[in-house]
C-alpha positions in Angstrom: 16.8 6.7 21.2 16.5 4.3 24.0 17.8 0.7 23.9 14.2 -0.5 24.0 13.3 1.5 20.9 16.5 0.4 19.2 15.6 -3.2 19.9 12.0 -2.7 18.7 13.3 -1.1 15.4 15.7 -4.0 14.9 13.0 -6.5 15.6 10.7 -4.8 13.1 13.4 -4.9 10.4 14.0 -8.6 11.1 10.3 -9.4 11.0 9.9 -7.7 7.6 12.9 -9.5 6.3 11.6 -12.8 7.5 8.2 -12.0 5.8 10.0 -11.3 2.5 12.0 -14.5 2.7 9.1 -16.7 3.6 6.9 -15.1 0.9 9.6 -15.9 -1.7 9.5 -19.5 -0.8 7.2 -20.5 -3.6 7.0 -24.2 -4.7 6.4 -23.4 -8.3 8.2 -21.3 -10.9 7.0 -17.8 -11.7 4.8 -17.9 -14.7 6.3 -14.6 -15.8 9.8 -15.9 -15.5 9.5 -19.4 -16.9 6.7 -19.1 -19.5 4.9 -22.0 -17.8 1.2 -21.8 -16.9 2.0 -21.1 -13.3 0.8 -18.1 -11.3 2.2 -16.8 -8.0 -0.2 -14.7 -6.0 -0.5 -13.2 -2.5 -3.4 -13.1 -0.2 -3.8 -11.3 3.1 -5.8 -13.9 5.1 -5.7 -17.6 6.1 -9.0 -19.4 5.2 -10.5 -20.5 8.5 -11.9 -23.7 7.0 -13.0 -25.1 3.7 -16.2 -26.8 4.7 -18.8 -25.3 2.4 -21.5 -25.9 5.0 -19.6 -23.8 7.6 -17.5 -21.3 5.6 -18.4 -17.7 6.1 -15.6 -15.6 4.6 -14.4 -14.4 1.3 -11.0 -16.2 1.7 -12.7 -19.5 2.0 -15.3 -18.8 -0.6 -12.6 -18.0 -3.2 -10.8 -21.2 -2.7 -14.1 -23.1 -2.8 -15.0 -21.4 -6.0 -11.8 -22.5 -7.6 -11.8 -26.1 -6.3 -15.5 -27.0 -6.1 -18.5 -26.5 -8.3 -22.3 -26.3 -7.6 -25.2 -26.6 -10.0 -24.0 -23.2 -11.4 -20.9 -21.2 -11.1 -20.3 -17.4 -11.7 -19.1 -16.7 -15.3 -16.7 -13.9 -16.4 -19.5 -11.4 -16.2 -20.9 -12.5 -12.8 -23.8 -14.4 -14.4 -24.6 -17.9 -13.3 -23.6 -20.5 -15.8 -24.2 -24.3 -15.8 -21.8 -26.2 -13.5 -22.7 -29.6 -12.3 -26.2 -29.1 -13.8 -26.0 -30.7 -17.3 -28.8 -28.3 -18.6 -31.2 -25.7 -17.5 -33.7 -27.1 -15.1 -37.4 -27.9 -15.8 -39.4 -25.4 -13.8 -43.0 -25.9 -12.7 -45.6 -23.4 -13.8 -45.8 -21.9 -10.3 -42.0 -21.5 -10.4 -41.7 -23.4 -7.1 -40.3 -26.7 -8.3 -37.0 -27.1 -10.2 -35.8 -30.4 -11.6 -32.0 -30.7 -12.4 -30.1 -33.2 -14.4 -26.6 -33.8 -13.0 -23.9 -33.9 -15.7 -21.4 -36.8 -16.0 -18.7 -35.5 -13.7 -16.2 -36.9 -11.2 -14.7 -36.0 -7.9 -10.9 -35.7 -7.7 -10.6 -39.3 -6.5 -12.5 -40.6 -9.5 -16.0 -41.2 -7.9 -19.0 -39.8 -9.7 -20.7 -36.6 -8.6 -24.4 -37.5 -7.9 -27.6 -35.7 -7.0 -27.3 -37.4 -3.6 -24.2 -35.2 -2.9 -26.3 -32.1 -3.2 -29.1 -33.4 -1.1 -26.6 -34.5 1.6 -24.7 -31.2 1.6 -27.8 -28.9 1.8 -29.4 -30.9 4.5 -26.2 -31.1 6.4 -25.8 -27.3 6.3 -29.4 -27.0 7.6 -29.0 -29.6 10.3 -29.0 -27.7 13.6 -26.1 -30.0 14.9 -23.9 -28.5 12.1 -24.4 -25.0 13.5 -23.9 -23.4 10.0 -24.0 -19.7 10.2 -25.0 -19.6 6.6 -27.9 -22.0 6.9 -30.3 -19.2 6.4 -29.2 -18.8 2.8 -30.9 -22.1 2.1 -34.2 -20.9 3.5 -35.9 -20.4 0.1 -36.0 -24.2 -0.1 -39.3 -25.6 1.2 -39.2 -26.4 4.9 -35.5 -25.5 5.2 -36.0 -23.0 7.9 -38.2 -25.3 9.9 -35.7 -28.0 9.9 -32.8 -25.6 10.8 -34.8 -24.2 13.7 -35.9 -27.5 15.1 -39.5 -27.2 13.9 -39.4 -29.7 11.2 -37.6 -32.9 10.0 -34.8 -33.5 7.5 -37.2 -35.5 5.3 -39.5 -32.5 4.9 -36.8 -30.3 3.4 -37.6 -29.7 -0.4 -34.5 -31.1 -1.9 -34.4 -34.7 -3.0 -32.3 -36.9 -5.2 -34.8 -38.8 -7.4 -31.9 -40.9 -8.7 -28.2 -40.5 -9.1 -28.6 -38.0 -11.9 -31.9 -36.2 -11.0 -32.3 -33.5 -8.3 -35.6 -32.1 -7.3 -35.8 -28.7 -5.5 -39.0 -27.3 -4.1 -39.2 -23.7 -3.0 -41.3 -21.9 -0.4 -42.0 -19.1 -2.8 -40.6 -18.0 -6.2 -37.6 -15.7 -5.7 -35.9 -13.5 -8.4 -32.3 -14.5 -7.5 -32.5 -18.3 -7.1 -30.0 -18.9 -9.9 -27.5 -16.7 -8.1 -27.9 -18.7 -4.9 -27.1 -21.9 -6.7 -23.6 -20.8 -7.4 -23.0 -19.9 -3.7 -20.7 -22.1 -1.7 -23.4 -23.3 0.8 -25.2 -24.9 -2.2 -22.2 -26.9 -3.3 -22.2 -30.7 -3.1 -20.3 -32.7 -0.4 -19.4 -36.4 -0.2 -21.0 -38.0 2.8 -18.2 -40.7 3.1 -15.5 -38.1 3.2 -17.3 -35.8 5.7 -17.9 -38.8 8.0 -14.4 -40.2 7.5 -12.6 -37.1 8.8 -15.3 -35.9 11.2 -14.2 -32.8 13.2 -11.0 -32.7 10.9 -13.0 -32.4 7.7 -12.0 -29.5 5.5 -9.3 -28.3 7.9 -6.4 -29.7 5.8 -6.1 -30.1 2.0 -5.8 -33.9 2.4 -9.1 -34.1 4.2 -11.1 -33.0 1.1 -12.1 -34.1 -2.4 -12.8 -31.6 -5.2 -15.1 -31.4 -8.2 -14.0 -28.0 -9.5 -11.3 -26.8 -11.9 -8.4 -27.2 -9.4 -7.5 -29.2 -6.4 -6.0 -27.8 -3.3 -2.7 -29.6 -3.4 -1.0 -28.0 -0.4 -2.0 -25.8 2.6 0.5 -24.6 5.1 -1.5 -22.7 7.6 -0.9 -19.0 8.0 1.8 -19.3 5.3 0.6 -20.5 1.9 -1.6 -22.7 -0.2 -1.4 -24.2 -3.7 -3.8 -25.0 -6.5 -3.1 -27.7 -9.1 -5.2 -28.4 -12.2 -7.8 -31.0 -11.6 -7.5 -33.7 -14.3 -10.8 -35.2 -13.3 -12.8 -31.9 -13.9 -15.4 -32.3 -16.5 -14.3 -29.1 -18.4 -10.6 -29.6 -17.9 -9.9 -28.6 -21.5 -10.9 -25.0 -20.6 -8.4 -24.9 -17.7 -5.0 -23.6 -18.8 -3.2 -23.0 -15.6 -1.2 -25.9 -14.2 -0.4 -24.5 -10.8 -1.2 -21.5 -8.7 0.8 -20.6 -5.6 -0.7 -18.3 -3.1 1.4 -16.9 -0.2 -0.2 -15.2 2.8 1.4 -11.8 3.2 -0.3 -9.4 5.6 2.2 -6.4 5.1 1.4 -4.6 1.9 4.9 -3.2 1.6 6.2 -6.7 1.5 3.6 -7.8 -1.0 4.3 -4.8 -3.3 8.0 -5.4 -3.1 7.5 -9.1 -4.1 5.6 -7.9 -7.1 8.2 -5.2 -8.0 10.9 -7.9 -7.9 8.9 -10.3 -10.0 8.5 -12.9 -7.2 4.7 -12.7 -7.6 2.4 -11.9 -10.5 -0.2 -10.1 -8.4 -0.4 -7.9 -5.3 -3.0 -5.7 -3.5 -2.1 -2.0 -3.7 -2.4 -0.3 -0.3 -2.9 3.4 0.1 0.8 4.1 0.7 1.7 2.9 -2.8 -1.2 4.3 -4.8 0.4 7.6 -5.8 3.6 5.8 -6.9 1.7 3.5 -9.2 -1.0 5.9 -10.4 -1.6 5.7 -14.2 0.6 2.6 -14.6 -0.8 -0.2 -16.9 -0.6 -3.0 -14.4 -2.9 -1.2 -11.9 -6.5 -2.5 -12.0 -9.6 -1.9 -10.0 -11.2 -4.9 -8.2 -15.0 -4.6 -8.5 -17.1 -5.2 -5.4 -20.6 -5.0 -4.0 -19.5 -4.6 -0.4 -20.1 -2.3 2.6 -17.7 -1.7 5.4 -18.8 -0.4 8.8 -18.2 -0.5 12.5 -20.4 -2.8 14.6 -21.1 -1.7 18.2 -21.6 -4.4 20.8 -25.1 -3.6 22.0 -25.0 -6.1 24.9 -22.8 -3.5 26.6 -24.6 -0.6 28.3 -22.8 2.2 26.5 -23.8 0.9 23.0 -27.4 0.1 24.0 -28.0 3.8 24.0 -29.3 5.1 20.6 -27.7 8.6 21.0 -24.3 7.2 21.7 -24.5 5.0 18.6 -25.8 8.0 16.5 -23.0 10.1 17.8 -20.3 7.7 16.7 -21.9 7.4 13.3 -21.8 11.3 12.9 -18.3 11.6 14.3 -16.3 10.0 11.5 -15.4 12.0 8.4 -15.9 9.4 5.7 -14.9 11.7 2.9 -11.5 12.1 4.4 -11.4 8.4 5.1 -12.0 7.4 1.5 -10.0 10.3 -0.2 -7.0 10.5 2.1 -6.7 7.2 4.0 -8.0 4.5 1.6 -7.4 6.3 -1.7 -8.6 3.4 -3.7 -11.9 4.5 -5.2 -14.1 3.6 -2.3 -16.9 6.0 -1.7 -18.5 7.2 1.6 -21.5 5.1 2.7 -24.8 6.6 3.8 -26.5 3.2 4.1 -25.7 -0.4 4.2 -26.7 -1.5 0.7 -24.1 -0.6 -2.0 -25.4 1.8 -4.6 -24.7 -0.6 -7.5 -26.9 -3.3 -6.1 -29.9 -4.0 -8.3 -33.3 -2.8 -7.0 -35.1 -4.4 -9.9 -34.5 -5.0 -13.6 -34.6 -1.3 -14.3 -33.2 0.5 -11.2 -30.1 0.4 -9.0 -30.8 0.6 -5.2 -28.9 4.0 -5.0 -31.7 5.5 -7.2 -34.4 4.7 -4.6 -32.7 4.5 -1.2 -33.7 7.0 1.6 -31.0 6.2 4.1 -28.4 9.0 5.0 -25.8 9.5 7.7 -24.2 13.0 7.8 -20.8 13.9 9.1 -21.7 16.4 11.9 -19.1 16.6 14.7 -21.0 19.3 16.6 -24.2 17.4 16.7 -22.3 14.2 17.4 -20.7 15.7 20.5 -24.1 16.9 21.7 -25.7 13.5 21.2 -22.8 11.9 22.9 -23.1 14.0 26.0 -26.9 13.5 26.0 -26.4 9.8 25.8 -23.9 9.7 28.7 -26.3 11.7 30.8 -29.1 9.2 30.1 -26.8 6.4 31.1 -25.7 8.2 34.3 -22.1 8.4 33.1 -19.7 11.3 33.2 -17.1 9.2 31.1 -17.5 6.0 29.2 -14.0 4.9 30.0 -11.8 3.2 27.4 -13.4 1.1 24.6 -11.6 -1.5 22.5 -11.7 -1.4 18.7 -11.1 -4.9 17.2 -9.6 -5.1 13.7 -7.5 -7.3 11.4 -3.7 -7.3 11.6 -3.0 -6.2 8.0 -1.2 -2.9 7.5 -4.2 -1.2 5.9 -6.7 -2.3 8.5 -4.5 -1.0 11.3 -4.1 2.3 9.4 -7.9 2.6 9.1 -8.2 1.9 12.8 -5.9 4.7 13.7 -8.1 7.1 11.7 -11.2 5.9 13.5 -9.5 6.2 16.9 -8.4 9.7 16.3 -11.8 10.8 14.9 -13.6 9.5 18.0 -11.0 11.1 20.3 -11.1 14.6 18.6 -14.9 14.7 18.0 -16.3 12.9 21.0 -13.5 12.6 23.5 -13.8 8.9 23.4 -10.7 6.9 24.5 -10.2 4.0 22.0 -7.6 1.2 22.2 -6.9 -0.8 19.1 -6.6 -4.6 19.1 -5.3 -6.0 15.7 -5.5 -9.8 15.3 -5.3 -12.4 12.5 -8.4 -12.6 10.2 -9.5 -16.0 11.7 -9.3 -14.6 15.2 -11.2 -11.5 14.3 -14.0 -13.6 12.9 -14.2 -15.8 16.0 -14.0 -12.9 18.4 -16.8 -11.2 16.5 -18.9 -14.3 16.6 -18.3 -14.8 20.3 -19.1 -11.1 21.0 -15.6 -10.4 22.5 -15.4 -6.8 21.3 -16.6 -3.3 22.0 -16.4 -2.1 18.5 -15.4 -4.2 15.5 -14.3 -3.1 12.1 -16.4 -5.2 9.7 -17.4 -5.7 6.1 -20.0 -7.6 4.1 -19.8 -8.6 0.5 -22.9 -9.5 -1.5 -23.8 -13.2 -1.8 -26.2 -12.3 -4.7 -27.2 -9.1 -6.4 -30.2 -8.0 -4.3 -30.6 -5.7 -1.3 -31.7 -8.7 0.9 -28.1 -10.0 1.0 -27.2 -6.9 3.1 -30.3 -6.5 5.0 -31.3 -9.9 6.3 -28.1 -10.4 8.3 -29.2 -7.8 10.8 -32.5 -9.3 11.9 -32.8 -10.3 15.5 -30.9 -13.5 16.2 -29.0 -13.6 12.9 -25.6 -15.2 13.4 -24.0 -12.3 11.4 -25.7 -9.6 13.5 -22.5 -9.4 15.7 -23.6 -6.2 17.5 -27.0 -7.7 18.5 -29.0 -4.8 17.2 -32.7 -5.6 17.4 -35.8 -3.9 16.0 -39.2 -5.6 15.7 -40.5 -3.4 12.8 -37.3 -4.0 10.9 -37.6 -7.8 11.5 -41.2 -7.9 10.3 -40.4 -6.0 7.0 -37.4 -8.4 6.2 -39.4 -11.5 7.1 -42.2 -10.4 4.8 -39.8 -9.5 2.0 -38.2 -12.9 2.1 -41.3 -14.5 0.7 -43.2 -11.7 -0.9 -44.0 -12.5 -4.5 -45.1 -8.9 -5.1 -41.6 -7.6 -6.1 -42.5 -3.9 -6.1 -44.1 -4.0 -2.7 -41.1 -6.0 -1.5 -38.7 -3.2 -2.8 -40.6 -0.5 -0.9 -40.4 -2.6 2.3 -36.6 -3.1 1.8 -36.1 0.7 1.3 -38.1 1.3 4.6 -36.2 -1.4 6.5 -32.8 0.1 5.5 -33.9 3.6 6.7 -35.0 2.2 10.0 -31.7 0.4 10.4 -29.5 3.5 9.6 -31.7 6.0 11.5 -31.3 3.7 14.6 -27.6 3.3 14.0 -27.7 -0.4 13.9 -24.2 -0.1 12.6 -21.8 2.8 11.7 -21.7 2.9 7.9 -18.2 3.8 6.6 -17.7 3.2 2.9 -18.6 1.1 -0.1 -15.4 -0.6 -1.0 -13.4 -0.5 -4.1 -9.9 -1.8 -4.3 -6.8 -1.3 -6.4 -4.2 -4.0 -7.1 -1.3 -4.8 -9.4 -1.2 -7.7 -12.0 1.2 -8.5 -14.7 -0.1 -7.8 -18.2 0.6 -11.4 -19.3 -2.3 -12.6 -17.1 -5.4 -13.0 -19.3 -9.0 -13.9 -18.7 -8.8 -13.6 -14.9 -12.3 -12.4 -13.8 -12.9 -10.9 -10.4 -16.4 -11.0 -9.0 -18.8 -8.4 -7.6 -20.3 -10.9 -5.2 -19.4 -14.1 -3.4 -15.8 -15.3 -4.2 -13.2 -12.8 -5.1 -12.1 -14.3 -8.4 -12.2 -17.4 -10.8 -9.1 -19.1 -12.1 -10.9 -21.4 -14.5 -10.3 -19.3 -17.5 -7.1 -17.5 -16.5 -3.9 -18.1 -18.4 -0.5 -16.6 -19.2 0.0 -15.2 -22.6 2.5 -13.0 -24.4 5.4 -13.4 -21.9 
């Protein structure tokens, strides 16, 4: 072994040791060890920011779900239940006007939560100056899209505080999932005085926020840890049992599992390297999800503008081997972009009606790849970069994709693994060739997976574009004929997959470890990962 290799090995050992030491540096006692209502958890990602108008990722959504509250919040069964709304709204006969009464509730600094906080937050997210990537999720509100796209005014938007306790919301058209939307982070309230006080620094530090949810974020050490404490000003504080939750950011799964094994933490993700060792043990649980994972190809680059090249890459990856031998967590191969458990309507799942399909066919993939190169006038595409996250599992997945594309297509791939926040920013800026991406449902409807790929969408990172697809999605966003809408969405997904808008990989399921003394800790299929409102420690 060379000196350089020896030094690298020593450095790796020291790095893992430092990770273990830093991950053990919790500010609270372990709930399991002390009997107190204190949880110690791990997470793999730093939340980029906690501005509900700008947040785009599940790490941020989970914190917001536990520290903030909209008109509704998801319950233990993923159904929307009353939050800041004191009662169910009055709904007009045409189902386009909702009138909400705001309950008597306080922010963490003691000031009352008002209807004005909702009007301000929604209009701020829609303001083009805010540049919210999630502004489109507010488009069901009357004139929201017009304001966001510079074709209308703030005053025309259909959300208005009639007084401190009454909020009126007018919709463009009735939609079947509006209640689900109302528990989504972009629909949460914001305090205008706090936003304006901190300006560009708003929501980038724990001290630059106020909270109206079950917990406050009491500490946030970037890329290291964050801490929740019970919010004594929360309207339903008697339901909240946990006093403190400490979350350390641990990207290496071996380190996280070791912390769990040595009782330093009460929860840990379970990566593929440890699944066999823990198989059948009572502390293993499945994390439910409505999510799709895929490769996005940067179609501003000549190579990926070619349809045959994109189709070849989609056919060249063995998704069965990926899910059964690499992930090993219950994920299943994806043929489309909409997960099978997504509701098509009140009676059917989308998997029962979908027509999308991508087969693993390395022979055909190689043929298409060569035809695509010929159309482009290329003999070789050169090296392409695969951008991924710097967690141990993401890097392992990327190595699999790299080898599949090398063996089946002769494509030379280099891997760039970066922190979560940087991956999001590079994806947004188009600084990639191929990026390993995923999308989790914001609400239980196929639209949450399909509308992100229309031309010009901020989440359409690969810049795929198809006018027929755009027309189908636009029509479906406001079509009150729900059966016709479903048929249009089925057709849209088929167009998207046939044209290789992305490379579908799998519908994700995850395994994790949690101590049996953690009770009533619901994990969600959509939006945030979990809720801590009802969680508590019992029987330890």
